[in-house]
SEFI-192477 format. One record per residue: residue in one letter; z, y, x of N, C-alpha, C, CB in turn. Coordinates in pm, whole numbers, plus 50000, padded with zeros to 5 digits. Atoms other than C-alpha are relative to their C-alpha. Last residue first. Glycine has a CB too. Layout:
REM SEFI-192477
aZYXZYXZYXZYX;...
***
This chain:
REM SEFI-192477
r499055007150117259426751883491498564998649876501755013449932;i500745016449983257276754883818500744993449879500414989750174;s498855008550031257856794183771499254987750001500835003149862;g499255012050138255576816183893500854990650011499124991049933;s499935011450046253646829284221500544991649891500244997050066;w499125007050162252216859584211499824986050067499025001849793;l500445010750061250296873984548501314995349893499544989150116;n500374996550120250916909884661499434988049940499145011250003;a499104992350137252886901384952499835005549901500595007950011;a499055007050008250906876885143501025002249885500475000850110;k500565010350153247906898785180500594992149955498944991649999;r500654993550132250056927085337499514990649879498725007850045;y498444995950110252306903485550499395001849880501055016250033;v499545016750063248986888785716500845004549894501004987950116;s501275006150074247456928485745500384983849946498564999650120;y499594999350151251136935385855498435002649939501295014349960;t498315002950068251256915186182499765008649811501755013450146;e500615013050022247586928186298500864992249886499954991650143;s500844998950147248836962886241499954986749957498405006150005;d501014988650003251656955386499499354997649852498784999250135;f500354998150125255156930286484499125014350036501355000549889;y499884984550033255376921486829499175000549902499635010850110;p501594991350018256006881786839499925017049975499194993549849;s500734994250155259386874486892498835006250016500835011349917;t501244996049957261596858387233499525002849810499054986050118;s501215003450105265136847887252498825009449995500535000149853;f501344991850080267246852087527499594994649935498915004350052;d499234987249983270436834487737499025013349941500395001950173;f501144990850080270136799787701500855015549982499524991749815;r500124991350124272296783787921499195007949956500715006249988;g499745011550156271686760288144500415007549939501014986649983;n498225007449956272356786288504500134987249870501835016649968;g499865016749890268506788288565501505000150025499024999950195;d499924999649831268736828988540500524985550012501195013250082;a500724992349891266216834688242500595001450101499645011649974;d499154997949911267426806888032499475010450126500384986450041;g500245004149812264706806387748501375005750056498375010550102;i498524996749892264496805387371499674999650124501284989349998;l499255003849888261266812787174501275002050043499515003150077;s500705003649960259976825686842500004987150102499695009050019;t499965009849903262526841686653498704995750002500954989449979;v499205017350030261256861286408500084998850109499294985649927;g500255010549904260466903286446500434981749916501165005050152;n500814992049927260596937886290499984988250079500435014550056;l500075010849922262256928585956498865008050121499464984949904;y500874997350025263966962785784499034984850146500045018649999;g500504995849891267216967585707498464997050006500764994250104;l501614994949979269376955185438499285008550108499705007549895;r500135016250027273196941985365498485000950029500494992849826;k501165005550113273896971485184499674987350055498505009649980;t499445004050151277116975985386499064996449878500805011949946;s499105013050067275906963085690500874997649873500924997350084;s498954996650067272976983785690500844990050015499795003049876;y499735004050100270346973985951501115004449938499954989950010;k499154991650075268356997186103500494992849895499395011749953;a499704985349919266156969186281500355008449876498535007750098;i499494990650167266406933286108500315012150125502004992049856;w499534986549947265206905186349499675012249937499575001750123;p501164988049978264166875086124501445010150108499195010549786;a498874984850008265426842586254499275009549964500775006250142;g500534989950105262456820186262500845009549894499184992349919;a501284991550002263716795386505499545003049861498844992950074;s499944985350011267616795186522498035002249986501005008450168;g499904995550154267606760986487499765009449954500924999949950;a500695005750094267756752986873500425001549819500074986350052;t500975011349901269956777287096499184995049865501074983850103;m500545010150075271156810687028499134987750060499275006649913;s499685015849927272686827587350499494991849867502034995650050;c499485007950087270796859187281500494989650051499284997149914;k498865006349949269716892987473500344988649877501265011850033;l498404995950038266736901287313500834991350036500355001949858;a498935009250006263016896687369500935006349927500524995650127;i498604988049952259566913387298501304987150040500725014049810;q498794998850108256056894687256501545011550092500654978249960;a499514987350058253006899287418501164998949875498685007749946;e500384985249895251576876787672500825008249957498465008149994;a499684990750026252586841987455500405013450124500844995149920;k501504989650025249766817087525500955011149960498554995249851;y499894994750102252296792387463499195010649959501025002549996;r500545010550071251576766987726499575008149879501014987549973;a499765015150039253326792287961499054998349892501564996249950;t501445007849942253346828588092499954986849990499705001750146;v499515014950009255836843987880498554992950024500824995349835;g501295009150009255546882587896500444984950018498855004250123;a499985012449923258516899587773498864992149982501124992249970;p501085004649969258926936687667500384984550072499275011050085;k501045002549878262426944287591498784993349974500594992050106;t500755011650011264586945687239499455009450135499024994749842;t501394987649976267946965487228498794985550044500395016650194;g500394997049891270986939587113498915008950009499814990250057;y500614988050014272486923586859499885003750140500735009849911;c499964990749812272916883686847499595018549927497844991150173;w500634991150011274216866186475500035004050171500525009249886;k499504990549910275036835786377499305010650003500134995950119;p500784989349918274596816986027500945007150107499365011649898;t500154984550070276786789785901499295007550092501435008649968;v498945005350136276676747585922499945017549977502094989550042;g501284994150079273976753686236500694996049872498294992850031;t499875012450125277086736186417498575002649943501455002449859;f500744998650096276956760786766499464987949924499125007150043;p499124991250087278586759187078499775003249842499985012550064;k500404998950079276956727487234501005010449906499654988249976;d498744991250112277116725287584499485002649857500445017650059;g499745009550062274516698987748501455006949902500164987250109;d498175005849907274056719588015500524989849935501545012049996;p500375007749858270306729387898500994990950054499775009850116;h500264990449950272466743887541499414989950133501215011350006;p499174998249853272836723087298499255003150056500674990250075;g500335007949906271146726986936501115000550118498635003650040;a499285012450079272856740786596499784990250147499014993149820;p499995006449879271616777486587500744986349960500735009150117;y499235015450014271526786986210499784997550149499204986249882;g500625013250009270026822586251500894992150010499054996750088;f498895011650102270976863186198498934984849981500425009249782;a500495012650033269076884786454500854990449941499504994950102;y498875007249974270296924486479499154989049995501295000949908;v500165009950115267946949586636501334987849972498544991950039;p498655011949995268566979286886499494989149856502055010449959;q498964991050127265747000086948500364983350016499255010549799;g498794994649929263546993387283500865003549938499895009050073;v499255015349927259756983687189501475008650071498634989950172;k499555001449866258827012686948500704987350049500835010250022;q499154991849954257357003886616500284997650124501005000649933;n500424994449920253816991286518501675008150054498655007949942;w500995002449896255356975586236499675012950119498684996649915;a500434992549911258156973486008498964992350127501265006250046;f500985003149836259246953385715499045012650053498654985449976;g501244995349986261706956485448499234996450104500025011549999;q500344988849884264466933285377498635006649962499864992850163;g500774999249875264776914985050499715008450088499144997749987;g500224986749908267276909384772498724997450116501605003750092;v499044995349936269246880984651499075010250134501034986250046;n498705007449981268786869084338500615006550122499814983750021;d499144992450124265876896184243501494993150023499294996249818;g499934990249961263546886884567501535006249858498255006350014;l498594996049910264046853284496500385010650029500094996150115;r501064994349880262216855584156501234998350103499185019249983;g500894983449977264106836583878499235001150123501085014150014;r499244987449974266776810083847499245008050004500755001550103;d500744994649926264676777483650501195017250031498295000349915;k500644988750031266706754483528499545010650104500765005549916;w501094998649958267206722483708499025011449899499564985950014;t500314997250112271066720583596498405000749985500715011549969;r499765009950100271656706383938500515002149843500904992550061;a500505015849947269296718284204501134993549903500204995250205;d498575003249984268756751884014500534986150032500605003649887;i499445005950091265016762684045501644993150051498884989949954;g499405006049942263786794384241500634990549842500865009350108;n498614992850079260936810284095500854987550051499975002949791;y500294993850162257376800184321501904999549968498654985549858;v499225014650075257486804884700500045001549831501934998450058;t499284992750162255056832584879500584986149910498415009949874;v500215010450151255296820485247500095000949899500524991749973;f499694996050131254536847285542499944992049887499345009149974;a500785007350147253996830585877501205006849908499884977749987;y499054997850141255316841386243499014997049923500745015449957;d499055009650085254176828786576500675008249874501294993750102;s500164999850186251256852386626500814993449964498764994649920;d499874988750088252086859187007500065005449918499775003849994;y498684999850034252436820887004500315017350030500934987850097;d499394991649920249006812487039501145007749934499055008350054;e498445003950027248516781986878500405009150087500624984450028;y499415000549881244426788086909501674996850029499655012250047;v501145008849936242956782986549500454999750127498465005349993;a500295014950087245806788586326499164993350097499115001249835;f498855012749969248126809886598499334993149901501895001949976;d499575008449902245086829086604500744991550048500105003050045;y501445009949961243706835086262500304995150152498245010449999;h501144995049904247356849486208498944991249993500415001350149;t499594997149883249646833185927498355007250079500784984750068;y500724988749935250036832585576499884998350157500755013549966;a499714993949878251106803885400499465005650035500184996050080;s501415001849915250846791285008500995008550149498085011449909;k501145002350115253566776484709498495000850154500025018549825;g501624998249960256466768584910498705003649917499624988250048;v500965011749936259476756284685498845008750100499084990049856;y500754987550008262886782084621498474992650067500855014750103;i500905005549887265626760184581498585004249981500044984250007;g500965005250018268516780884426498954990850070499725007049971;w501044989550092270756808084458498804994149960499515013050078;p499334988750088273766788784542499275011349944501005006350072;a500924990150054271796756684687500565009249953499194996549914;k500354997050108274386728684836499125018549998501454997349918;g500245007950133273906703385065500065010249892501114988149972;q499605014750001276376717785355499694996049850501684997350045;y498415009749945275966752485282500064988649981501345002649940;y499515015249994272406773585203501134998050091498874990450049;g498345004850018272676809485158500304983850011500595004749836;p498984988549959268906812285093501784997549954499385014849914;i498515002550057267226778985046501035011850052500604984350057;f498974993849940263646780085133501115001749928499675010950044;v498864987350078261456750785056501195008950084501024991449879;w499324993649943258576727785240500735010749851499085006250129;r498724997450105257886692485132500625013050072501294985249989;d499755002850161255546686185427501274999749932499534987549966;l498935010250048254566707285714500484993149865500975005050031;t499154991250074251006725485707501244983850024499225007249801;e499485000250173248566707185888501135007749993500474984549931;r499934993850128246706718486187500755003149844499314996849986;n501394996750063245916691186408500005011249882499394986349939;a501045010150069248916670886372498955008649977500454992449859;d500025010949926251046685886708499114990649885501634994950049;t500954998649895250596723486584499594982050041500825010350142;d499945010749931252276712986242499295001150142499494990049918;y500865006549932252776747386085499714987950081499845005750044;v500925001050102255426763485859498804991150051499565014149954;c499435013150103258226760086113499555003549845501954998650003;h500515015349997255346768986389501244994049899499944991750185;g501595012050046254556801286219500064982150052498235007550116;a500775001449888258306814886269498794992649948500754992850115;t499405010349894259826827785933499244998050157499924985049922;a500485000949853259396854785672500864990550081500035014250071;v499355003049881259636844385273499185004650132500264985249999;l500315006349860258066859485015501394998850086498855009950087;n500365012150034258446862984601499724994550178498595000449875;r498665007749943259756892884505500044989150026500994999749935;y500005007350118255926900784312502104991950023498204985850010;k500554994850134254816930484496500884990749911498234998449976;a501225005450016256826918584812499795004049863499894985150030;q500234994250110260256926885007498184994249953500325017450034;i500354986849949261456901385267499285005449850498874999450155;s500734995750097263436867785218499415016750032500924998249871;s499204986550064265196858485514498624999049919500525017050112;a500524992750057264476824585785500395010949903499434993949971;s499094991550100266036799785976498645007049935501355012450083;c500384984649907264306764186053501295014449960497955007249925;w500024984550070265306731685905499655010450101501525004749935;y499724988749887264166694485959500755014549948498465004450067;p499874986450058264016658885744500555011750082500844999049888;k498844996549979262066631785892500195015249985500364995050119;g499485002050079258976618585741501634999850006499394991249972;n499795014049991256996624986009501024989849939500134998850110;v500725000049939257866660985994499914982150030500275010550095;r500275010249927259596671785686498624997250136499914992149892;f501315003249971260736707485580500064984250089499315013650090;f500085014449923263506726585525499104993049948501194991349999;v501355004850071263706765285523500044985850068498445010150035;k500665012749910267086777485593498844995749937500944986650014;g500045013750067268426810185485499504989950103499045000049869;i500935008849947268686849785484500574985149930499995000950176;t500835001149997268646872285218499684989350115499655010649989;r500385009650104272036879385139499254990950016499555004349910;p501124998750142272436891685470499964991849924498645000550015;l501435004650049275716891185668499175002149938499864993449965;n499745007550142278476913985700498464993249987500495012249848;v501535001550043279086925486058499764993049880499204993050101;n500045011450077282676934586095498304999850021500765001349832;k499725008349902283466967086287499954990049984500835000650047;v498545006250069281736990686102500034990550074500164995349841;k499085011049913278567013186197501314993249916500705008550143;t498435003350052276477015685864500314999250188500344980649867;p498745004449963272627021485952501565006449974499814999450123;t499304988249879270917045385679500374986750081501705013149944;v498925012449956268277021685445500885010650165498664979250066;k499714995249852265987044785232501364990150072500485018549989;e501184994349953264177035384931500305005650137499485010449904;q499674988849903266307009284879498695006850018500634994950145;g498864990750056266186984184565500445010650107501344991149956;i499795003850158264056956684757501155004149967499954985349959;p499125011750037263926967285158499925002549864501534999150061;p498865006750019261166993185216500714985049943500335007449948;v499835003150135257876991285395501184997549920499404991149984;v498915004850030257547007085730499734994749813501205012450042;g499685001750146254637017185946501134993649963499064993449936;t498235004850061254077029886268499785000149855501545013050037;k498824994149995250387036986331500904994249964500085009249951;g500284989450141247777017186505501315011549969499884988749838;n501444997750019247856993886797499375010849882499484986249970;p500804999150122251386991386917498445004949992500745008849920;a500174983949986252466977887224499664999949841498595007450128;a499794996250099253196942087374500175017549943500924992449991;d500624993050019251666934787676499915003349850499124997050061;s500255003950158254846923887784498355012150007501855006349852;g501365006049964255576926288210499325001749855500074982850062;g500704988149920258736949588170498594998449962500194999550169;f499684985050081260506916388099499585014050077501745001649974;k500584986549943258246890388272500545008249882498175001150025;v499354984650110259306857288206500195012350025501294999949953;k499854992849929257416828088381500035005949878499315002250111;g501024987350028257116797488263500595011350059499725003649840;s499624986549902259116762788295498535009149969500254995150207;v501804998049923258376739487987500815011350072498115006249876;s499994990149951261406718987751498485008750112501224996550056;s500694993349889260396694187568500265009550045499045002249991;d499235008049922262046675487259499765005450145499644984949979;n500715011249910260816701387051500664998250078498835001450059;s500224992649870263116719386799499194988150082501565005650080;y500855004950013263896714186382500065005550205498945004349857;r500794990849912267616716686395498394997150006500604998850147;t499274990949810268616686886186498945010250031500024986650190;a500514989949897268416675685825500395004950112499875008549961;a500355008749863270336647085680499275010150065499064985249984;k498755002249917272716671585415499004993250147501384986949905;l499694990549938269166683985309501274997550110500185009449899;q500564994349897268116649785243500145013850073499034998949971;r499665014249858271196634985059499035006550107499294978249956;g500584992849877271296671484850500174990050081500645013650052;g498884990249925273576657184593499295002350109501544994250039;n498855004149943271246622784531501135011250063499524991050101;a499645012250100268216643884412501184996450121498504985649955;s498284997850086268266680184502500264989650004500315005149842;w498674997749945265396677184813501265006149936499795007050096;f499925005649862262906655084681501505005450052498635005650101;k499265011449989263166668784341500604997150104499424991149978;a498604991150034262386706884457500524983150008500225012549812;t499604990449896259146688784601501415005649999499125011149994;d499835010649905257956671984303501275000850143498484999350056;s499215009650114258396699584077500464990550109498974991749859;a499084995049944255956717384357501124997349921499765012350027;k499825002749865253466692384317501655006250066498625007550074;s499285014450001253926692183928500284993550198498594986949888;k499035008550021253396728083957500414989650029500074998649934;s500185002650116250436727984202501504997949928499064988949997;s500964990450071249606740684515499854999549875498814999350039;a499935005950157252406733684678499155002149900501035003749937;l498945011449997251696742385027500394989749889501145006150023;s499035003950072248386759685069501194988950017499414997849913;v500405013350060246486774885307501464997549902499644986250137;n499205007550079245776806785445500124989549976500015002049923;t500865013750067244426824385710500794998249954499384987850060;p498885002450015244286866085811499624984149939500805011649915;q499134997050067241056880385886500644989949984499725005549909;p499654999350180239276884586186500754997449921499474995649932;k500905008449958239376908786244499944990350081499365004650028;a500115005949881242236928286161499094991749928501274994450080;l499955015449961242456944385850499454998550095499514990549921;a501225007050009242606984285857500034985550055498995007750070;v500435014449896245896996385801498534997649941501214982649973;a501125008650014246797027585528499304995850145498975007549905;p501084991549924250317040485568498074992049974500654999050203;s500104998449826252587026085355498315002250014500654982750107;t500674987950024253757021984923499814999050197501095015449897;l498954997249874254766988984829498675010150064500694982550119;a498505003450042253546984684391500935005150154500184979649957;a499904981650060249916999884485502224996950013498905004349719;g500874995550168249706962784599500675017050042500914988949777;v499334996850123250556942484981499795015049916501424998650038;m500794990750055247866926385076501605008949934498624992249876;g499754994150115246876870685467499165010950015501385002949971;t500354985049969246936845985726500515005649833497955002950051;a499814993450103247956806985809499585015249979501174998249985;t501124996550103247436782186086500665009649853499284983249946;v501774996149995249526763486365499645004849851498844984250043;a500384987750075253286751686509498684995449963500035014350081;a501145001550000256086726186623499235012349932499834988149948;g500365010750092259526733986685498354998350032500405004349830;l498915004650126261766760786846499484989949911500405012449899;p500654993350169259906763487156501044993749906498104993449938;l499795011850094262236761287484499235003949885501554996849961;i500144990750150261426786187772500004988049916498425011049970;l499965011850112263926776088089499205008949888501814994049944;h499474994650080264386796988448499354990949868499815015250018;k499505010150085263996790488770500245003349860501134995350052;a500975010049984262206819288991499914989949873500324992450130;r499965008349874264996845288916498244988449952502074988750011;i499545011450000264506874188665499844987550116499584997249893;t500735006149972264286910488715500474984949970499685004250113;m499015011749919265866934888487499304989450032501224993949922;
***
């Protein structure tokens, strides 16, 4: 596919830092850890801090949750998007970790796409204002892991600080948290994102405490026990079909606003290499034809998705959106290519216990 000279690339937020083992409970091919090691930082390092965060979002009937808006950068940049010109490629053996409760997931052809129970919104504050991104629960030894975009966890504009009061709410709908509020404990991402703000590594894996009921303040248990968790895949062939599930809400460049951010939407298509030469240093990403706007950052890209089981394999997260033909409408999304280095970050995070804040 050729791209005209005029197109728009929009970062779906700000960003920076993190890293990360999947233990014996998760079997997978041996992969050497990337050098340098993944980076990790604390979000809510103590039960008291986690409790304060949960109370902040649940207070007054979820007022702060309702006030949150999609997280996006106010400025867009021009840059070259070369479909087929990317450096995205395997750097080791292909590997997969199965979804929670599923040794094997078979793609199912159905007329209606059933949304996965694992998806939801991550909420946080930037300069005191509440925002959200998209995210999903994924497989982990202690069933406590969330995958999203790196810039939905780390604030690149604030000298590598994590975003404030970070929580994940699966199935979020208009101030309600049907499965509970899950406060982030530790975040992990690639060294290159933490240090160089390299969007080729714009992903993060966050361990979360047990969920808290927003009304009764009771312990809701582990995230993966409540909503399940997608599998994880890396070093996969570019060109396979995937679903992307997110909460878009922002307008297109031409002002049209087809999405509200209230309910999740999805895109389906075949991935292709995408080299984005812009300040995001994204030369090894993959792209998907998709009209989602701001708010979809962190949306899970799921391969071999079973619409009956609502499970598949996480093989990307939405990083950037763009307007390839320059007509004022976003028409594609990009994701970092998940390779052996991505797996090493995931593996570190997926082995760590969080526990309850009660």
